[in-house]
N, C-alpha and C positions, 0 to 999 in steps of 0.2 A: 504494500500500500504506500510505502514511502516513495517509491519510484513514480507511481501514479500521481500522487500529490505534487511531486516535483514538476510533472509535465502539464498538468491541467491549468488552462487559462480560465479567467472568469466567464468567458463565453461558451465554454465546453458544456455539453449536455450532462456530464457527470459532476461538474463543479458544484461542490457543496452537498452532494448526495452521500449519505452514510452508506458504507459498503464494507464487506469483508471478503478478502481474497480466499477462495476455497480450492483453487487448482491452478496449475500452470502447465502449459504445453511444453514438453521438453524439446520439441523440434522447431519451435518458433517462439516469438516473443509475446505470446498471448496469455492472458490471465483471465480466469473465470471469476466473476464477482457475484456475490449474493447481495442484492440491493435491499435497503430498508426504506420504507415510506416513499416508494416510487411506484409508478403505474406498472412497471415490469419487475419481475422477480430476479432476473439474472442478466448479466452483460458479459460479453467477451470483449476485452480491450486488447488492442495490439499496441504495445508500448514501443516508443521510439528509442528508449534508453539514452536520451540526451540528458545533459545535466542541468537543463533549464526549462522554464515554462515555454510551451510551444506558442509561437506568435499566432498561428492559425488555429482557431478553436475547433477545426475539423480533426485535429490531431491531439492525442492519439485516437485512432479510429475505434469505433465501438459498434457492436451488434447486440441488440436486445432480444431477450427470450421471455415470454410470459410465464412459462412453467418449466420445471425440470424435464418433463416429458418432451416439450418442444425442443429444449436444448439437446437431449439425447437423440431425438429423431433428426433434427436439422443440422446438428453440428458434430456430436460425438460419433455417431455411426458413420457419416460420410468421411470424417477425418480419419477414423480408424481404418476404414477401407482403403483410403489413399495411402496411409502409412504402410499397409501391408503390401502394396504393389511394388 
């Protein structure tokens, strides 16, 4: 979470959102966040690993998921299939 907080600018969709990191992809810079008090339950964030706030609020990129089932179906299964290839 420290890295995410370093990168978020005030205009980013996750700026000020309370979240907990629950998983990290080992083959890319993606982190799965559980979100609190947000319309979506989960977000996958692609960190830039820069040491500063991103000037463009589109970075780091984020993809939201309403439920764990959505994340499993739309992200975990496709990613694991890709990883096995």
